[in-house]
N, C-alpha and C positions, 0 to 999 in steps of 0.2 A: 585288435589287429596290431601287427608289428610294422610300423611305417618304415623302419630301416630296410626290412626285406621288401615290402611292397614298392616303395618309391625308389629305393636304391637299385633293385633289380630291373625296374622299368627304365631307369636312367642308363643302366648297363646296356639294355637293348637299344636305346636311342643312340648311345655313343657307338655301339657296334654298327649301327646303320649310318654312321658318319655325322650325327648331330652332336657336335662337340659342345654346344652351349649347355648341355645337361651335365657336363663333367665337373661342374663346380658345386653341385648340391651336397649338403652334408651327408645325406644318406648314401649317395654314390661313393663319396670319398671313404665312408666307413666300410662299405662292402669291398671297395677296391683294395683295401689292406690285405684281404685274404683271397679274393676271387678275381679272375681275369675276364670271365664272360658268363652269361646267364646259366648255361649248362653246368658250369663248375659250381655255381651256387646251389643248384638242386642236388648235385652229387655229394658235396662236402659240407653242407650247411650244419649238420649235427656235430661235425668235428669241431666247429667253432661256437658251439653253444646254442645254435638255433634249432631247437628240437621240440618246442612246445606246440600245442594245437594251433595257437595263434600264428606261430611262425609258418606252419604248414598251410594254414588257411590263406595267409598273405601270399605265400609262394604260389599256391594253386590258383589264386586270383590272377596273378601275373601270367601264368601259363594259359588261362582261359582268354585273357586279353590278347596275348600273342597269337593264339589260335584264330581269334576273330579278326585281328588287325593285320598280321603278316601274311605274306604269300608263302606257299609251300617251300620255295627255294630259300626264302629268308629264315623260315623255321629250321630248316636243315643246318643253316650256318650258325645257329645259336647253340647247337648241341653237338656233342661228340659221342659216337657210338650209341649206347642204350641209356644215356643219362636221363632222358625224359621218361622212357618206359620204366626204368628202375624207380624213379621218383613217384610215378603214379602208383606203382605196386606198393611202395612204402606207405603212401597216403592211404591206400585201401586198408592196409594192416593197422594203421593208426586210427582210422576213422571210428570204428566201433559204432556207438550210437550218436556220435557228434553230428548234429544236423547240418552244420556249416560245411564240414568236409564231405558228407554224403551228398549234399546239394551240389557242391562243386564237381564231384565225380559224376553225378547225374548229368550235369551240363556237358561235361567233357566227353562222356561216352554215349550220351543220349540213351541211357539205360532205363530200366524200369523204376517206377516211383515206389514200389512196394516196400523196399528196405527203409526208405525215408518215412513212409507212413507208419511202419512198424515202430521205428525209433520215436516218432512223435507220441505214440501211445505210452511210451516209457519215460518221456521227458516232462519235467515240471512245466506248468502253464507259462510261467514267467520267462523261462528259457525259450520256449516255443514262440512266444510273442516277440521276444527280441530277435529271434531268427527270422520271423516273417517280416518284421520291420526292415531288417538288413537285406533280406532277399529281394524285396521290392524297391530298394533304394536307388536302383539304376546305376549301381557301382559296377556291375558286370555288363560288359558290352555284348549286344546281340542276344541277350538271354530273356527278353521280355516275354515272348510267347511261352517258353518253357516255364518261366516263373509264374505266370498267371494260371497256367494249367495245373501246376503243382500246388499253387496257393489254393485253388478251388478244392482240390482233393483234401488238403490239410484242414481247411475250414469245415468241410462236410464231416470230417472225422472228429472234429472238436465241437460239434453243435451242442452237446450236453454241457460242456464247460462254458461255452459262450453264453448260453441261456441262464447260467448260474452266476454270472459276473457280479450281480448285486450282493452276493455273499462276501465279496471282498471289500476292503476299506479303500475308498477312492484316493485318500491322501497317503496312507501307509503303503499302498500298492501302486503308487503313482507311476513308477517306471514301467510296470506291466501294462497299465492302461495307456500310457503314452505310446508304447510300442504297438498295441492293438489299434489304437485310434489312427495313428499314422499309416499303419498297414491298410486299414479299412478305407482310408482316404484314397490311397493309391489304387487299391483293388477296384473300388467303385468308379473312380475317375478314368482309369486306364483301360478297363474292360468294357468295350462298347456293348457287349451282349449281357452285361451283368443284370440289369433290371428285368430282362426277359428270360433269364435263365430259370428253367423249371426246377432244377435241383435245389437251388436256394429257396425258391418259393415253397417247394414241397416240405422242406424242413423248417420253414418259417424264419429264415435267416435274412431275407432281403431287407425288411424294415430295420432289423437290428444293425446290420452292417451300414445301412444308410444313416442311421442315427449316430453310430460311431464316427462315420465320416463327417457328419455335421458338427460333431463336437470339436473337430479340428478346423473346419473351414469357415464357420460363421456362428454368431449367437444362435443357439438351438431354437428352431422354430417350433410351432405348436404340434405338428404331426410327430416329429422326432422326439419331442419332449414327452408326448403321450406314450410312445413306444417304450421309452426308458422308465417312465413311471409304472407302466404295466409290468415291467420286469422286476420292479421293486426298488428302484432308485428314488431317493428323496430329492426334494428340490435343491437342498444343499449339496447332495452328491452330484447332481447334474451341473451345478455351478462350479463345483470343484473340478469336474472332468472337462468342462467347457473352458474354464479360465484358470482356476486355482493351481492345478498341478503344473501347468506350464510356467507360471510365475515361481512356484516353489522350486522347480527343477531348472529354472533359468533357461527355458526353451521358448521358442517363438512359433506359435501356431500360425496356420495360414490366415486366420482371422486378422492377424496383425496388419495385413496388407490394407485393410479398411480401418484407418486410424480412428475415426469417430465411433464406429461400431465396437472396436476393441476397447477403447477407453470407457465407453458406457457399460460394456460387459464387466470390466474391471471394477467399476463403481458399484455395480450390483453385487458382485462377489464380496467386495470390501465391506459393504454395509451388512450383508447377510452374515458375515463372520461374527458380528457382535451381538446378534440376536439369538444365536444358537446356544444350547445349554452345555456346551463343552468348552473347556479352557483353550484359548488360542496358543499354539506352541510354535508358531512360525513368525515370531516377532521380527527377525531380521528381514524377512521377505516383505512384510508390511512397511517397515521403515524404508526399505529401498523404493517401494512404490511411492511413498510420500515425498521422498527426496528427488524423484525423477521429474524433470520439467515437462510441462505439457507441450505438445508439438504446435498447438494453435488454440485459439479460444473455442471451447465447446460448451454449448448450452449456456452461453453468457458468462462462463468462468474461464479464466486463464491461469489461475493459481491451483496447483495440484491438490493441496489439502482441502481447499474450499470446494473444489469440484467433487471430490470423493464424499464429502460430508453434506453437500447441498441436499436439502430435503430429508435428511435423516433425523428422526425423532421417535425414540422407542425406549422401552424398558430393556435393560441389559442384565440378563439373568445371572451371569457369572461375574463375581466381584472383580477377579483379576482382569477380566476383559474390560470392565469399566475403567479400571486404573490405566490399562494400556491405551484405551481410546482417549482418555483425558490427557495422557502424556502426548500422544500424537497430535491432539487438537491444539495443545498449548505450547509445545516445545519450540525452541528457536530453530529456524531452518536456514539461517544465513551464515552459521559457522563462526560468528564473532562473539565478543563478550557481552553484547547488548541484545535486548529483545528485538526480534525482527518486527517489521511493520505489521505483519499479519498473524502475530502469535498472542500478544498481550491481550488484545481485545477479545480473543477467543475464549478466555476464561469466562467472560460474561455469557457466551453462547451456550455454555454447558447446561444451563437450566432448560434450554429448548431442545437440546440433543438427547440428554438422558432423563427419562421420566421417573426413575425410581431411586436415584442417588443425588442428593442435594449438597451443595457447598454450604453446610450449616451445622451449627452445634445445637440447633433447636430440634433436630430429629436424630438421624443415625450417626451418632458421634464416632462409633467404631469404624464406620466406613471412611469418614474423613481422616481419622487417625491413621488408618491403613493406607490411604491415598498419599499422605505426606511421607510416610515411611517408604512407600514404593517409589515416589519421586526423588526422595533424598536418602538413599541407603547409608550415606555417611553422616547423616544428621542434617536438620533444617538449618540453612544459613541464608542471611539476607545481604551478605557481602559479595558483590560481583567479582571481587578478586579471589574469593575462596570457592564460590560455587557458581557454575554456569547457569544454574536454575534460580539464582537469587531474585531476579526480576519477576519470575513467575511466582515464586513463594510470596513476594510482597503483594502481588495482585490477588492471590488466593486468600491470604490473611485479611486483606482489606475487604474483600467481598464477604467473607465470613463475619467479620466485625459488623459490617453494615447490615447484615441479615439478622444479627443478634438483638433480641428484644430487651434483654437485661444484661448489660455488659458486666456490671458489678457482680452479679450472681454467677456468671459464666467465666470470669477472668481466670480462675485457676485451671479450668478445663482447657481454655485457649492456650494458656501458658504451657500446659503439658503437651498439647498437640504441636504447637509451633515453636516451643522452646524459647519464647520471648514474651516478656510482660506486655499486655495489651496497651497499657498507657504509654509505655516507652515506645512502642511501635507507632502509635498515633502521633506522638510528639515528633518522632524522627521522620515520619512519612505522611505528613498531612495532605500532600497533594492528591491522595486517593479519596479524600473526604471533602464534601461540600460544607460550607459554613453552617448550613441548616442542620447538618448532622452533628457538628461539633458544639453548636450553641447550647443545646440542652445538657450536654455532658459537662460543660463548664458551669452552667447554672445550678445543676444538681450537686456540684462539688466533686464529681468523679474525676474530672480533669482540673488542673490547676495552672493558672496563667504564669505564675512565677517559675514553676518547673518547665512549662512549655518554653519560656524564654531561655532558661539555662540549657535545655536540650537542643533547641533549634531557634536561635534568635532571629534568623532571617525569615523563616515562615511565620514565627510569632508576630513579627512586624507586619507582614502582609495580612494576617488575620485581624489585626487591630484596625486596619483601614475601614472595615465595616463596623464602625463604632455604633452599636445599636443597643448595648446592654450596660447596666450599671457596673457589672463586675469588670468590664473592660475599662471603664472610666476610673474605677477604683484602683486598678492595676497601674494605669498611666499616671495617676496622681501620686500614688505611693512610689513609683519608680523615680519620679522627678524630685519629690520632697525628700526621700531617703538619701538622695545624692546632693541635696541642697542646691539643686539646679546646676550643678557642676558636673559635666559629662566628659568621659574619655572619648577619643575619636570613634571607637567602636560603638559606644552607647549613643553618641550623637548620630551616627549613621543609622542605627536601629530606629531612633525616633524620627529621623528624616524619612525613612522608608514607611514608617507607620502613619505619618501625618501627611506627607506631601501629596499623595494620591487619594487621600480620604475624602469622603463626601463633605466633611466640614470645609476643607480647603477648596473644594470644587465650587463653593458658594462665593469665592473671591470674585471681584469684579472682572468682567470680560470673559469669564468662563461660561456664562450663560446658564448655569445650573441653578435651579430653585428647589430641588428635592432635598428634604431633610429627613432624619431618622430619630426624632426626639420622642417618639411615642412611648417608650418605656422608661423615660427619665422624669424625675420630679423637677419642680421649678428650680430648686437650688442646684440640682445636678446639671441642668441645662446651662445655668450661668457658669458653673464650675468648668464644664466642658469648653465653652467658648473662651473662657479666661485662659485655660491651659493651652489651647491651640494658639491663641494670640501670643502668649508668653513664649511658646516654643518658636514661633516665627521670628520673634525678636532675638532669641538667644542662638538659634541654629540657622546659619546662612542657607539660602537656596531652597527653603521649604516653600515660602510664599512671601511676596512683598507685603509688608504690613498695611500700607495704604490701600492696596487692592482688597485685602481681606476685610479691613474696616469698612470700606465702601460697600462690599458685598453683603456684609452683615447688617448694615443699617438700611440697605435697599430692600432686603428680604423682609417681608411682613412678619414672619414668625420670629426670626432672630432679633428683629428690631423691638418686638414686644418683650422678648426675654431680657434684652439689654436695658430696657426702660427708655422712656422718651427723653429724659434728661441726658443720659449718656449718649443716645443717638444724636441729639442736637449738638452736643459738645463735639462729638467725632465729626459731624458734618462741618462745623465751624473750623475745626483744625484742618480738615482736608481742603476746605476752600481757601484758607490762608496759605496753604502750601502749594497752591496752583495745581491741584489734582488733575492729572492728565485726562480723565474722563468726566470732568466737572459737569458739562452740559447733560450728559446721560444720567449722571447721579442726580442732578437737579430734577430731571424728569421723573426719576424713580422714587426719589426721597420726598420731594415737596408735594403739596396739594396741587390740584389742577389750577386753581386760581393763583396761587403763589408762583407756580411755574410760568403761567401765562404773563403775569406782571413782570417777572424777571426777563422773559423773552422780549416783551415790549420795550423795556428799558435798554436791553442790548441792541435792539433794532434801531431805537432812537439814537443811541450813542454811535452806532455804526453809521447812520445817515449823517449825523453831525460831522463825524470824522471825514466822511466822503465829501461833504460840502466844503469843509475847510481845505482839504487837499485840492479840490477843484478851484477854489478861490485863489489859492496860492499859485497854482499853475496858470490861471488866467492872467494874474498880475505879471508873472514872469514873461509870458508871451506878449502881453500888451506893451510892456516896457521895451521889449526887443523891437517891436514894430515901430513904436514911436521914435526910437532912435533913428531908424531908417527913413522916416518921413520928415524929420526935422530939417528945415531950411528949404523944402521943396515947394514949388507952386502947387495950386489945386490940381492942375492937369497932371503934373509929374507925380504928385502924391497919389492920385487916383489910379495911375498906371501901376505904381509899386503895390498899392493896396490890392488891385485886381490880381496881381501875380501871386499873392499870398493866400487867396481864398482856396479852401479844400475842394476836392472833386466831389466828395459826399459829406455833407455836414453832419449826418447822423453817425458818422464814424469818428469824428474828431470834435467832441463837444467843447473842450477847453479852448481850442483854437478858434472855433466859431464864436464863442462868447467874447473872446479877446478882440476879434475883428469887429464885432458889432459895437463894443464900447469905444474902440479907436475911431470908428466911422462917426459915431455920435459926437465925439469931441472935436473931430477935424472937419467933417463934411455936413453936419446937421444943418438943414434948411438952406443949404447953399447949392446953387445951380452948378452942375459939373459939365463942362464942355470938354469932350474927349473924342477919340476915334471910335469907330463902330465896334471894333474887336473888344476894346475895354468895356464899352457899354454892355455888350452881350454877356461878358463874364460877370459883370456886376449884377445885371438883371437875373441871370441864372442863380447866382448866390442868394439874392434876396428872395427869389421864388422858392428855393430850397429851404431857406430859413422859415418862410411862411408855412410851407408844407409840413415842416417838422416842429412847428409851434414855438419857434424862437421869437417871432414878431407877429403882430396882428395885421389884419387886412388894411386898416387905415394907414398904419406905418408903412406897409408895403407900397400902397398907392402913392404915398408922399415921396418915398425914396425913388420910385420909378419915374415920377413926374419931374424930378429935378435932374435926371440924366438927359443931356443934350449932345447930339452928334455935332462934332466940330466941322 
């Protein structure tokens, strides 16, 4: 269609009717350069190059629209003389077997359908399908009844071709099928008499047209699927017609209105593509599907790639398809230079997804070699600044290495596939490998600690933390002795990293760890290891306080035995002399139960003696202070001052109570005290409290109370 003619001419009509808002459209302005009103467009359009079938179809559409929309008077105002009649005549001459023009003339004149049906028999099926789609698209106003009537006649005349649709290729002939499916949808939905129409039933077209309609409106149900299968369509054909062709042609079927159904249908189609025996040729379409965000969580998944692949586990017959799926499964989806959160781990999922192609050199080496070439057409690289697939390449190589039973035997094959020496890769990327995997490789001599240090000192240091094998100890000893224990700042940092968080240092006091890893070391190697660690703690700051390490080693039963009792006792003596901060805990852990109990008793006795001495000094101070205040007073006056000094609660002030009792004994013992009632009450309460809290005996209490006399 020609939008300049169709829209521009309509805008000319609107402006002629006084609707000036339409005078700014680009199509209107283009036509306005040559034409003043609609009739002039029809009369002189060929003069300005508008002479194609599309131009005439567009102009005729506007004429039909005007006929349905405008009044007779308004129609007369749009044309001068025989402009309209002459245009219709030219259209008839131009129409020939053009279904679009014949259909527009049919609607304009309400003429016979015979010429159209005759032209249909001469027209290729794809062109007819496109015409039927256009005809029922509701673009022409007021033509629905005529359209449906004509559509029925055309369908009945095409029954042979419709029943042979299975001979066509669903994907290659996608445009034809899309036109037919959309037409069938409108025909079935808009014609209320369709399902009861005897002509359709007689020719066996009812079920076929309903099935075509369902391909557009919903995931095909059981009955429509059965109709299509009986026609000869395979399950993959049906999925292509129901979903695939719409994605390939970037169109939206009616099914799209039900988001969950549409996404589940896309998932079925996506998974079915990879189990077919034909190579997938629509890679851009699938990539676009993967990149599109999900509208909401569906079936527990909210990530598009994970949703499409959930539950998929099958053999993939076509090698190129397996490469494509692996690429889609593991590629970055975030557009950055780093692996996205849901891509790297997907390399591990491959073994569960594909049942006939493994990431391994123990089986189909050619497949793996082809995969790496497919993923890296410019050559395999592990540098993220050179290749956007570098992180994925690392993950793949690591998984292949871990799966390999004999690396030494396969190292040349691996180097050919990944263009990098396997040892060099392990040294540079040890984070992919657990220590349990690396240990046997070092023990066998396949890997070398000296080269590991040169290639990657940081990770080599971390590896040494798990000091469990003699080769690690030998490297550490050689490293220190070759440098005569004189280290550069980088070397010191390497040793600090290797030792600070090791299990040996975790034995240091207050770390609470008692786990050791001496099983594979000889007696001499055990002593050497402990000596090396202690020496490094002395020479390199911030690894561990030496006193804490010494205490931890002599408190641990196993390391104490390795050191020997003589050394352990000597270290204990040194720590005790230096007032070790955790001495009490060390005593408990290091000494025998009897020796520890004896020390604790001595400590308690010393503590009690110190308490008593402090108490005696405090009592003397308080006693002297009170005696100064009593000096020169009569018995009665002194008793009153004394009563004023007694505490409210004797159990809260022991030193004061003892001082008062001694002063009373020296100043008032065995003397009758005549004083007022208030003082007597205070003194009586004081003596009773002292008796209750065991400061005095009952006879002493009775004696003191008997000497108190009210004045």
